[in-house]
KEKE-3310 file (N, C-alpha, C; in steps of 0.2 Angstrom, whole numbers, plus 5000, padded with zeros to 4 digits):
npx = (4927:4922:4926:4910:4900:4906:4902:4899:4913:4930:4945:4961:4974:4985:4997:5008:5014:5027:5034:5046:5052:5068:5079:5094:5109:5120:5116:5111:5099:5088:5078:5067:5061:5048:5042:5028:5021:5008:4996:4981:4979:4986:4998:5008:5024:5036:5050:5050:5043:5030:5020:5013:4996:4995:5009:5024:5025:5032:5045:5055:5067:5073:5083:5087:5100:5101:5106:5103:5100:5094:5100:5104:5114:5118:5114:5103:5099:5089:5083:5070:5060:5056:5049:5059:5076:5085:5083:5087:5100:5099:5102:5116:5114:5105:5115:5117:5110:5115:5121:5108:5097:5081:5069:5059:5063:5064:5057:5059:5075:5075:5070:5080:5090:5090:5081:5073:5084:5094:5087:5075:5058:5049:5058:5060:5048:5046:5056:5051:5040:5045:5053:5042:5040:5052:5049:5038:5044:5057:5053:5044:5054:5062:5057:5058:5070:5070:5059:5066:5074:5077:5074:5060:5047:5051:5040:5031:5020:5020:5007:4990:4986:4998:4999:5004:4997:4988:4978:4987:5000:5000:4995:5005:5018:5018:5027:5029:5018:5006:4995:4976:4972)
npy = (4858:4870:4888:4900:4906:4920:4939:4950:4955:4963:4956:4963:4960:4948:4936:4925:4909:4898:4884:4870:4855:4845:4831:4829:4822:4820:4819:4831:4842:4852:4867:4875:4891:4903:4918:4928:4943:4951:4962:4966:4977:4991:5001:5016:5017:5027:5023:5013:5015:5012:4997:4984:4977:4960:4958:4956:4963:4958:4946:4934:4921:4909:4898:4886:4877:4861:4851:4834:4835:4847:4860:4875:4875:4881:4896:4904:4918:4928:4942:4944:4953:4968:4984:4993:4996:4995:4985:4970:4971:4965:4952:4947:4948:4938:4927:4929:4919:4904:4892:4893:4883:4875:4874:4876:4889:4895:4905:4917:4918:4921:4934:4940:4942:4947:4958:4974:4985:4977:4966:4958:4961:4953:4942:4938:4933:4923:4914:4911:4905:4893:4885:4878:4869:4862:4853:4846:4840:4833:4826:4815:4806:4804:4799:4784:4785:4793:4788:4777:4784:4789:4803:4814:4817:4828:4836:4837:4846:4857:4860:4859:4847:4839:4840:4834:4829:4822:4813:4808:4808:4800:4787:4786:4790:4784:4784:4796:4802:4813:4814:4811:4794)
npz = (4989:4981:4982:4986:4973:4966:4967:4952:4945:4941:4935:4942:4945:4946:4955:4955:4962:4958:4962:4963:4967:4968:4969:4967:4957:4964:4975:4983:4985:4974:4974:4965:4962:4957:4956:4950:4947:4938:4929:4925:4916:4906:4913:4919:4924:4934:4934:4924:4914:4902:4906:4898:4897:4905:4904:4913:4930:4940:4940:4945:4949:4958:4965:4975:4985:4995:5008:5014:5029:5028:5026:5022:5006:4994:4984:4971:4963:4952:4943:4931:4927:4934:4944:4944:4940:4947:4957:4952:4958:4970:4971:4974:4989:4994:4996:5012:5016:5017:5024:5034:5041:5035:5045:5059:5061:5051:5044:5052:5053:5039:5040:5048:5040:5029:5029:5027:5018:5016:5008:4996:4998:4988:4983:4995:5001:4990:4994:5008:5004:4997:5007:5012:5004:5001:5014:5009:4997:5002:5015:5013:5006:5016:5026:5031:5033:5046:5054:5060:5069:5084:5089:5089:5074:5064:5060:5071:5082:5072:5066:5066:5061:5063:5079:5094:5105:5093:5082:5072:5075:5086:5080:5071:5077:5089:5101:5105:5106:5115:5120:5127:5130)
capx = (4923:4924:4922:4906:4899:4907:4898:4902:4921:4934:4951:4965:4980:4986:5002:5008:5021:5027:5041:5049:5058:5071:5084:5102:5113:5126:5113:5111:5092:5088:5071:5067:5054:5046:5036:5027:5015:5004:4992:4975:4979:4993:5000:5014:5027:5040:5056:5053:5039:5022:5020:5004:4992:4999:5018:5025:5028:5038:5046:5060:5066:5077:5086:5089:5101:5100:5108:5100:5099:5090:5105:5106:5122:5119:5106:5106:5095:5088:5077:5068:5055:5054:5048:5064:5081:5092:5081:5092:5105:5100:5103:5121:5114:5105:5119:5117:5104:5120:5121:5102:5092:5075:5065:5054:5066:5066:5055:5063:5081:5076:5070:5085:5096:5086:5076:5076:5088:5097:5083:5068:5051:5046:5061:5059:5042:5046:5058:5047:5036:5051:5054:5036:5040:5057:5047:5035:5049:5061:5051:5042:5058:5067:5052:5061:5076:5069:5054:5071:5076:5075:5072:5052:5045:5052:5032:5030:5017:5020:5000:4984:4987:5004:5000:5006:4990:4984:4978:4992:5006:4996:4994:5013:5024:5015:5033:5029:5011:5006:4985:4974:4971)
capy = (4860:4875:4893:4901:4909:4928:4946:4950:4959:4963:4954:4967:4959:4939:4934:4918:4907:4892:4880:4863:4851:4839:4826:4830:4816:4821:4819:4835:4843:4857:4869:4881:4895:4908:4923:4934:4947:4953:4966:4965:4983:4995:5005:5018:5019:5033:5021:5008:5015:5008:4990:4981:4972:4954:4959:4953:4969:4955:4941:4933:4916:4907:4891:4886:4869:4859:4846:4829:4840:4854:4866:4879:4874:4887:4899:4909:4922:4932:4946:4944:4958:4973:4989:4997:4995:4993:4978:4964:4972:4963:4947:4945:4946:4932:4924:4926:4913:4899:4888:4892:4877:4876:4872:4881:4896:4896:4914:4920:4918:4925:4941:4944:4940:4949:4962:4980:4989:4969:4961:4961:4959:4948:4938:4935:4930:4916:4909:4907:4897:4887:4882:4873:4866:4860:4848:4842:4836:4829:4822:4809:4801:4802:4794:4777:4786:4796:4784:4773:4789:4790:4809:4815:4819:4835:4840:4837:4854:4863:4862:4857:4840:4835:4841:4828:4825:4821:4805:4806:4806:4793:4781:4784:4789:4781:4785:4805:4805:4816:4813:4805:4786)
capz = (4990:4978:4984:4983:4966:4967:4964:4946:4948:4934:4937:4939:4947:4947:4957:4953:4964:4957:4966:4962:4971:4963:4968:4961:4956:4968:4984:4985:4983:4971:4973:4959:4966:4954:4958:4944:4947:4930:4927:4919:4912:4905:4915:4916:4930:4932:4931:4920:4908:4902:4909:4896:4901:4904:4905:4920:4933:4944:4936:4949:4952:4963:4965:4983:4985:5003:5010:5018:5035:5027:5028:5014:5003:4989:4982:4966:4962:4945:4941:4925:4926:4941:4943:4945:4936:4953:4958:4952:4962:4977:4972:4980:4996:4996:4999:5018:5018:5016:5032:5037:5041:5033:5049:5063:5062:5044:5042:5057:5050:5032:5041:5052:5037:5022:5030:5025:5014:5013:5004:4994:4997:4985:4986:5003:4999:4988:4999:5011:5002:4996:5013:5014:4998:5002:5017:5003:4993:5005:5020:5013:5004:5022:5030:5034:5039:5050:5057:5065:5074:5091:5089:5087:5069:5062:5057:5076:5083:5068:5063:5070:5061:5069:5084:5099:5106:5088:5080:5065:5080:5087:5074:5067:5081:5098:5107:5106:5107:5122:5122:5132:5126)
cpx = (4925:4922:4916:4906:4902:4901:4900:4908:4925:4941:4956:4972:4982:4995:5002:5016:5022:5033:5040:5054:5062:5076:5088:5104:5118:5124:5110:5103:5093:5082:5072:5059:5053:5040:5036:5019:5014:4996:4985:4974:4985:4992:5008:5019:5032:5047:5056:5046:5033:5025:5013:5003:4995:5006:5018:5028:5033:5039:5052:5060:5072:5078:5090:5092:5101:5102:5103:5097:5097:5092:5106:5113:5122:5112:5108:5097:5094:5082:5076:5065:5055:5053:5054:5071:5086:5088:5085:5098:5106:5101:5110:5119:5111:5109:5119:5113:5108:5119:5115:5100:5084:5071:5061:5055:5067:5064:5059:5072:5082:5075:5076:5090:5093:5080:5077:5079:5093:5093:5079:5063:5048:5051:5063:5054:5044:5052:5055:5043:5039:5050:5048:5038:5047:5055:5043:5038:5052:5058:5048:5048:5062:5063:5055:5067:5074:5062:5060:5075:5073:5072:5065:5052:5048:5047:5030:5026:5020:5013:4996:4986:4993:5005:5001:5003:4985:4983:4984:4999:5004:4998:5003:5018:5021:5022:5032:5022:5009:4998:4984:4972:4962)
cpy = (4867:4883:4897:4907:4919:4934:4946:4955:4959:4960:4960:4964:4949:4938:4927:4915:4898:4888:4871:4861:4844:4838:4827:4823:4815:4821:4825:4838:4851:4860:4876:4884:4900:4911:4928:4937:4952:4956:4965:4971:4985:5000:5009:5019:5023:5031:5016:5009:5011:5000:4987:4978:4964:4953:4958:4961:4965:4948:4938:4926:4915:4899:4889:4877:4868:4853:4840:4834:4847:4861:4869:4877:4881:4888:4905:4913:4926:4933:4946:4950:4961:4979:4994:4994:4992:4987:4972:4964:4969:4955:4943:4942:4941:4927:4921:4921:4906:4898:4889:4887:4879:4871:4877:4888:4897:4905:4918:4923:4922:4932:4946:4945:4946:4956:4970:4982:4981:4966:4965:4958:4955:4942:4935:4932:4923:4913:4906:4901:4892:4882:4877:4866:4860:4852:4845:4839:4831:4824:4814:4805:4800:4798:4789:4780:4788:4792:4778:4775:4790:4798:4810:4817:4825:4839:4841:4846:4859:4864:4858:4848:4836:4837:4834:4824:4824:4813:4801:4804:4798:4788:4780:4785:4790:4784:4792:4808:4806:4815:4807:4799:4784)
cpz = (4987:4982:4983:4976:4971:4965:4959:4949:4941:4939:4937:4940:4947:4949:4958:4957:4962:4960:4964:4965:4968:4967:4964:4961:4961:4976:4988:4983:4981:4972:4969:4962:4958:4955:4951:4946:4938:4932:4924:4915:4911:4911:4917:4922:4928:4929:4925:4913:4907:4901:4904:4898:4900:4904:4913:4922:4939:4941:4939:4951:4955:4964:4973:4983:4994:5002:5013:5026:5032:5028:5019:5011:4996:4985:4976:4965:4955:4945:4935:4923:4934:4940:4942:4942:4943:4956:4959:4956:4967:4977:4976:4986:4997:5000:5006:5020:5018:5021:5036:5035:5040:5039:5052:5061:5055:5041:5045:5054:5044:5033:5042:5045:5029:5023:5029:5019:5012:5010:5000:4995:4994:4984:4991:5006:4998:4992:5006:5011:5001:5002:5014:5008:4997:5007:5013:4999:4997:5011:5018:5008:5010:5027:5035:5037:5046:5057:5063:5069:5081:5091:5087:5078:5070:5061:5065:5079:5078:5063:5068:5069:5062:5074:5089:5102:5100:5087:5075:5070:5084:5086:5072:5070:5087:5102:5107:5108:5114:5124:5125:5127:5127)
residu = (MET:PRO:LEU:SER:LYS:SER:THR:PRO:ARG:GLU:PRO:LEU:HIS:THR:ARG:THR:ILE:GLU:CYS:ALA:GLY:TYR:ARG:ARG:ALA:ASP:GLY:LEU:TRP:ASP:PHE:ASP:GLY:ARG:LEU:THR:ASP:ILE:LYS:ALA:TYR:ASP:PHE:THR:GLY:ARG:HIS:ARG:GLY:THR:VAL:LYS:ARG:GLY:GLU:SER:VAL:HIS:ASP:MET:SER:ILE:ARG:LEU:THR:LEU:ASP:ASP:ASP:PHE:VAL:VAL:ARG:ASP:ILE:GLU:ALA:VAL:THR:ASP:ALA:ALA:PRO:PHE:ALA:CYS:CYS:PRO:ASP:ILE:ALA:PRO:ASN:LEU:ALA:SER:VAL:LYS:GLY:LEU:ARG:VAL:ASP:SER:GLY:TRP:SER:LEU:GLY:LEU:ARG:LYS:ARG:LEU:ARG:GLY:VAL:LYS:GLY:CYS:THR:HIS:LEU:SER:GLU:LEU:LEU:GLY:ARG:MET:GLY:THR:VAL:CYS:TYR:GLN:THR:MET:LEU:PRO:LEU:ARG:ARG:ASP:ARG:ASP:ALA:THR:ALA:ALA:ALA:PRO:PRO:ARG:LEU:LEU:ASP:THR:CYS:TYR:ALA:TRP:ARG:ALA:ALA:GLY:PRO:LEU:ILE:ARG:ASP:ARG:TYR:PRO:ASP:HIS:TYR:THR:GLY:ALA:ASP)
# end
């Protein structure tokens, strides 16, 4: 069902986050993410000068490489557009996420490694969204392997649908079901 009809309004700002997952020939996984911010009007900034309507205020990309255990093996970041000339300088700091596992501690791990002057708000936001895409890409292809393991499913209790007491777990993973019958 779509949203209700809005009152008349003027578009001003659009943020787009696009992420894609890939299985590499060497057995690793690549995830490419891109964040863009575009204004619907011209504006002049102190550092960049005039940014024309439809031109990117932010245009940032990340490639994240994971192994089968969801551990970050490599990361690359590029800033093609930003409000300040120094913004691209932070890209090498993203190497601090190497070795971090994309799991329930992903967001906290990112905050610890990239908070404040050690990171970029926009690149950190993009990395957070990319974590979800990692799961959406890898889990369906790993389901058969994981289903034979005695360990609980990776998504157990991560949201309402995957709650241990819910019908999804009862039907797919009865050994981990905690609800009433």
